[in-house]
N, CA and C atoms as a LAMMPS dump frame, in Angstrom:
ITEM: TIMESTEP
0
ITEM: NUMBER OF ATOMS
279
ITEM: BOX BOUNDS ff ff ff
-5.0000000000000000e+02 5.0000000000000000e+02
-5.0000000000000000e+02 5.0000000000000000e+02
-5.0000000000000000e+02 5.0000000000000000e+02
ITEM: ATOMS id mol type element x y z
1 1 1 N -364.436 -306.034 156.708
2 1 2 C -365.076 -305.468 157.806
3 1 3 C -363.91 -305.052 158.934
4 2 1 N -363.008 -306.226 158.791
5 2 2 C -361.882 -306.019 160.107
6 2 3 C -360.828 -305.499 159.614
7 3 1 N -360.787 -305.036 158.107
8 3 2 C -359.48 -303.66 157.657
9 3 3 C -359.985 -302.267 158.101
10 4 1 N -361.467 -301.985 157.572
11 4 2 C -362.316 -300.935 157.907
12 4 3 C -362.105 -300.276 159.602
13 5 1 N -362.137 -301.876 160.87
14 5 2 C -362.146 -301.525 161.901
15 5 3 C -360.713 -301.199 162.281
16 6 1 N -359.863 -301.691 161.552
17 6 2 C -358.347 -301.117 161.8
18 6 3 C -358.319 -300.059 161.26
19 7 1 N -358.368 -299.787 160.556
20 7 2 C -358.486 -298.123 159.945
21 7 3 C -358.856 -297.188 160.933
22 8 1 N -360.708 -297.621 161.555
23 8 2 C -360.911 -296.638 162.457
24 8 3 C -360.043 -296.643 163.32
25 9 1 N -359.616 -298.065 164.048
26 9 2 C -358.832 -297.805 165.307
27 9 3 C -357.269 -296.803 165.418
28 10 1 N -357.034 -296.96 163.828
29 10 2 C -355.678 -296.277 163.954
30 10 3 C -356.042 -294.718 163.669
31 11 1 N -357.185 -294.444 163.256
32 11 2 C -357.117 -293.041 162.75
33 11 3 C -357.612 -292.742 164.289
34 12 1 N -358.522 -293.358 164.808
35 12 2 C -358.579 -292.629 166.512
36 12 3 C -357.678 -292.506 167.46
37 13 1 N -356.75 -293.849 167.101
38 13 2 C -355.345 -293.686 167.805
39 13 3 C -354.497 -292.574 167.846
40 14 1 N -354.631 -292.226 166.314
41 14 2 C -353.485 -291.075 165.553
42 14 3 C -353.981 -289.617 166.636
43 15 1 N -355.504 -289.707 166.295
44 15 2 C -355.744 -288.258 166.829
45 15 3 C -355.923 -287.889 168.209
46 16 1 N -355.815 -289.356 168.937
47 16 2 C -356.033 -289.96 170.819
48 16 3 C -354.332 -289.21 170.486
49 17 1 N -353.702 -289.604 170.061
50 17 2 C -351.809 -289.345 170.481
51 17 3 C -351.611 -287.918 170.075
52 18 1 N -351.948 -287.367 169.095
53 18 2 C -352.158 -285.828 168.994
54 18 3 C -352.06 -285.142 170.15
55 19 1 N -353.826 -285.01 170.06
56 19 2 C -354.425 -284.232 171.613
57 19 3 C -353.771 -284.689 172.702
58 20 1 N -353.411 -285.639 173.132
59 20 2 C -352.588 -286.256 174.386
60 20 3 C -351.4 -285.653 174.292
61 21 1 N -349.84 -285.661 173.206
62 21 2 C -349.36 -284.693 173.083
63 21 3 C -349.597 -282.824 173.224
64 22 1 N -350.449 -282.843 172.727
65 22 2 C -350.392 -281.414 173.283
66 22 3 C -350.794 -280.992 174.216
67 23 1 N -351.789 -282.204 174.961
68 23 2 C -352.04 -281.719 176.395
69 23 3 C -350.782 -281.598 177.222
70 24 1 N -350.425 -282.789 176.917
71 24 2 C -348.96 -283.023 178.014
72 24 3 C -347.88 -282.104 177.614
73 25 1 N -347.767 -281.3 176.525
74 25 2 C -346.583 -280.554 176.334
75 25 3 C -347.076 -279.423 176.774
76 26 1 N -348.73 -278.677 177.345
77 26 2 C -349.254 -277.62 177.905
78 26 3 C -348.808 -277.598 179.137
79 27 1 N -348.801 -278.797 180.066
80 27 2 C -348.828 -279.227 181.044
81 27 3 C -347.167 -278.452 181.921
82 28 1 N -346.245 -278.466 181.592
83 28 2 C -345.008 -278.083 181.697
84 28 3 C -345.022 -276.651 181.709
85 29 1 N -345.346 -276.016 180.352
86 29 2 C -345.067 -274.435 180.559
87 29 3 C -346.781 -273.58 181.474
88 30 1 N -347.549 -274.109 181.998
89 30 2 C -348.488 -273.997 182.732
90 30 3 C -349.585 -272.705 181.712
91 31 1 N -349.257 -273.28 180.63
92 31 2 C -350.306 -272.926 179.544
93 31 3 C -351.801 -273.324 180.268
94 32 1 N -353.034 -272.887 180.087
95 32 2 C -354.274 -272.815 180.299
96 32 3 C -354.607 -273.835 179.242
97 33 1 N -355.187 -275.462 179.526
98 33 2 C -355.648 -276.431 178.93
99 33 3 C -357.416 -276.174 178.828
100 34 1 N -357.625 -276.309 177.664
101 34 2 C -359.148 -275.808 177.082
102 34 3 C -359.616 -276.994 177.584
103 35 1 N -360.963 -276.764 178.101
104 35 2 C -361.705 -277.842 178.76
105 35 3 C -362.072 -278.774 176.954
106 36 1 N -362.507 -277.694 176.518
107 36 2 C -363.258 -278.658 175.049
108 36 3 C -361.961 -279.903 174.36
109 37 1 N -360.256 -279.93 174.848
110 37 2 C -359.407 -280.241 174.444
111 37 3 C -359.802 -281.65 175.281
112 38 1 N -359.841 -281.427 176.809
113 38 2 C -359.988 -282.369 177.571
114 38 3 C -361.024 -283.011 177.267
115 39 1 N -362.163 -282.647 176.996
116 39 2 C -363.242 -283.259 176.591
117 39 3 C -363.234 -283.986 175.172
118 40 1 N -362.562 -283.563 173.961
119 40 2 C -362.033 -284.314 173.003
120 40 3 C -361.464 -285.392 173.325
121 41 1 N -360.174 -285.231 174.235
122 41 2 C -359.266 -286.743 174.577
123 41 3 C -360.601 -287.711 174.884
124 42 1 N -361.454 -287.28 176.098
125 42 2 C -361.984 -288.349 176.578
126 42 3 C -363.167 -288.84 176.266
127 43 1 N -363.523 -288.173 174.779
128 43 2 C -364.364 -288.685 174.114
129 43 3 C -363.694 -289.597 172.535
130 44 1 N -362.715 -288.954 172.526
131 44 2 C -362.142 -289.963 171.96
132 44 3 C -361.312 -291.555 172.168
133 45 1 N -361.029 -291.089 173.55
134 45 2 C -360.996 -292.467 174.442
135 45 3 C -362.408 -293.158 174.503
136 46 1 N -363.416 -292.723 174.563
137 46 2 C -364.644 -293.664 174.417
138 46 3 C -364.966 -293.88 173.25
139 47 1 N -364.908 -293.883 172.383
140 47 2 C -365.118 -293.888 171.308
141 47 3 C -364.149 -295.418 170.937
142 48 1 N -362.602 -294.781 171.076
143 48 2 C -361.871 -295.82 171.502
144 48 3 C -362.063 -297.275 171.526
145 49 1 N -362.575 -297.008 172.976
146 49 2 C -363.329 -298.114 173.696
147 49 3 C -364.528 -298.975 173.313
148 50 1 N -365.311 -298.258 172.56
149 50 2 C -366.161 -298.834 172.011
150 50 3 C -366.018 -299.831 170.531
151 51 1 N -365.498 -299.036 169.998
152 51 2 C -364.796 -299.54 168.45
153 51 3 C -364.214 -300.668 168.95
154 52 1 N -363.07 -300.442 169.771
155 52 2 C -362.514 -301.73 169.888
156 52 3 C -362.864 -303.088 169.924
157 53 1 N -364.041 -303.161 170.963
158 53 2 C -364.899 -304.554 171.096
159 53 3 C -366.387 -304.559 170.419
160 54 1 N -366.498 -303.532 169.099
161 54 2 C -367.478 -303.97 167.776
162 54 3 C -366.884 -304.938 167.197
163 55 1 N -367.944 -305.801 166.924
164 55 2 C -367.462 -307.206 166.271
165 55 3 C -367.599 -306.726 164.669
166 56 1 N -366.864 -307.43 164.119
167 56 2 C -366.39 -307.565 162.432
168 56 3 C -367.404 -307.422 161.7
169 57 1 N -368.027 -309.16 162.486
170 57 2 C -369.102 -309.398 161.541
171 57 3 C -370.389 -309.005 162.188
172 58 1 N -371.377 -309.497 161.098
173 58 2 C -372.604 -308.862 161.726
174 58 3 C -373.225 -309.202 163.318
175 59 1 N -372.129 -310.614 163.388
176 59 2 C -372.963 -311.662 164.611
177 59 3 C -371.076 -312.1 165.143
178 60 1 N -371.175 -312.202 166.578
179 60 2 C -370.259 -312.802 167.149
180 60 3 C -370.108 -314.17 166.629
181 61 1 N -368.632 -314.831 165.538
182 61 2 C -368.591 -316.087 165.107
183 61 3 C -368.811 -316.728 166.651
184 62 1 N -368.066 -316.814 167.203
185 62 2 C -367.658 -317.744 168.805
186 62 3 C -369.123 -318.08 169.609
187 63 1 N -370.001 -317.112 169.518
188 63 2 C -370.682 -317.027 170.535
189 63 3 C -371.978 -317.97 169.398
190 64 1 N -371.984 -317.635 168.151
191 64 2 C -372.814 -318.308 167.302
192 64 3 C -372.458 -319.846 167.229
193 65 1 N -370.501 -320.24 167.741
194 65 2 C -370.347 -321.384 167.399
195 65 3 C -370.699 -322.326 168.855
196 66 1 N -370.596 -321.706 169.52
197 66 2 C -371.06 -322.187 171.25
198 66 3 C -372.315 -322.684 171.161
199 67 1 N -373.394 -321.801 170.563
200 67 2 C -374.807 -322.267 171.028
201 67 3 C -375.26 -323.154 169.754
202 68 1 N -374.4 -323.182 168.556
203 68 2 C -374.941 -324.265 167.827
204 68 3 C -374.371 -325.487 168.438
205 69 1 N -373.288 -325.499 169.241
206 69 2 C -372.453 -326.86 169.781
207 69 3 C -373.434 -327.375 170.693
208 70 1 N -373.799 -326.456 171.323
209 70 2 C -374.737 -326.797 172.7
210 70 3 C -376.252 -327.035 172.488
211 71 1 N -376.753 -326.425 171.616
212 71 2 C -378.26 -327.091 170.903
213 71 3 C -378.062 -328.221 170.069
214 72 1 N -376.871 -328.685 169.457
215 72 2 C -376.954 -329.447 167.934
216 72 3 C -376.076 -330.819 168.963
217 73 1 N -375.218 -331.072 170.066
218 73 2 C -375.351 -332.191 170.806
219 73 3 C -375.827 -333.054 171.422
220 74 1 N -377.444 -332.175 171.915
221 74 2 C -378.476 -333.38 172.335
222 74 3 C -378.635 -333.756 171.662
223 75 1 N -379.06 -333.216 170.406
224 75 2 C -380.024 -333.594 169.175
225 75 3 C -379.273 -334.609 168.377
226 76 1 N -378.059 -334.373 168.629
227 76 2 C -377.046 -335.794 167.539
228 76 3 C -377.151 -336.498 168.494
229 77 1 N -377.06 -336.643 170.131
230 77 2 C -377.241 -337.596 170.717
231 77 3 C -378.789 -338.623 170.466
232 78 1 N -379.541 -337.779 170.397
233 78 2 C -380.852 -338.712 170.027
234 78 3 C -381.684 -339.019 168.571
235 79 1 N -380.608 -338.938 168.311
236 79 2 C -380.851 -338.912 166.618
237 79 3 C -381.077 -340.602 166.393
238 80 1 N -379.825 -341.404 166.78
239 80 2 C -379.669 -342.837 166.672
240 80 3 C -381.336 -343.313 167.013
241 81 1 N -381.826 -342.999 167.925
242 81 2 C -382.698 -343.561 168.853
243 81 3 C -383.734 -343.068 168.211
244 82 1 N -383.928 -342.04 167.391
245 82 2 C -385.101 -341.589 166.28
246 82 3 C -385.293 -342.251 165.455
247 83 1 N -384.016 -342.561 164.582
248 83 2 C -384.181 -343.184 163.486
249 83 3 C -384.326 -344.994 163.64
250 84 1 N -383.666 -345.721 164.914
251 84 2 C -384.372 -346.585 164.958
252 84 3 C -385.863 -346.895 165.601
253 85 1 N -386.474 -345.888 166.158
254 85 2 C -388.001 -346.177 166.183
255 85 3 C -388.427 -346.16 164.807
256 86 1 N -388.018 -344.985 164.002
257 86 2 C -388.734 -344.492 162.469
258 86 3 C -388.294 -346.441 162.085
259 87 1 N -387.014 -346.822 162.034
260 87 2 C -387.297 -348.066 161.476
261 87 3 C -388.017 -349.249 161.801
262 88 1 N -388.343 -349.212 163.214
263 88 2 C -389.477 -350.037 163.606
264 88 3 C -390.711 -349.948 163.445
265 89 1 N -391.222 -348.668 163.328
266 89 2 C -392.506 -348.643 162.402
267 89 3 C -392.684 -348.966 161.713
268 90 1 N -391.538 -348.773 160.445
269 90 2 C -391.97 -348.476 159.21
270 90 3 C -391.498 -350.039 158.473
271 91 1 N -390.781 -350.936 159.004
272 91 2 C -390.141 -351.942 158.32
273 91 3 C -390.579 -353.111 159.571
274 92 1 N -390.579 -352.696 160.515
275 92 2 C -390.669 -353.731 161.8
276 92 3 C -389.239 -354.512 162.351
277 93 1 N -387.95 -353.97 161.787
278 93 2 C -386.9 -354.195 162.82
279 93 3 C -386.743 -354.376 163.991
């Protein structure tokens, strides 16, 4: 997924650079700049921004790791107490 994301971003960057250079070259010569090219550049920029922050795995592993650590910590802290209660009830220790 990471390779596909990098390729997608590279393709968008290439097209964005191409159209930006065309727009920049048209400015000094006072050529009319088509609104469609400007809109296309804006759309490419938006697509790049969206694609850049799109997760490369079905979920963000950093968020999953934080969730598990905050959820598991209190449960693991209670584990010795639960084991002790079970041992007392079962074996009378």
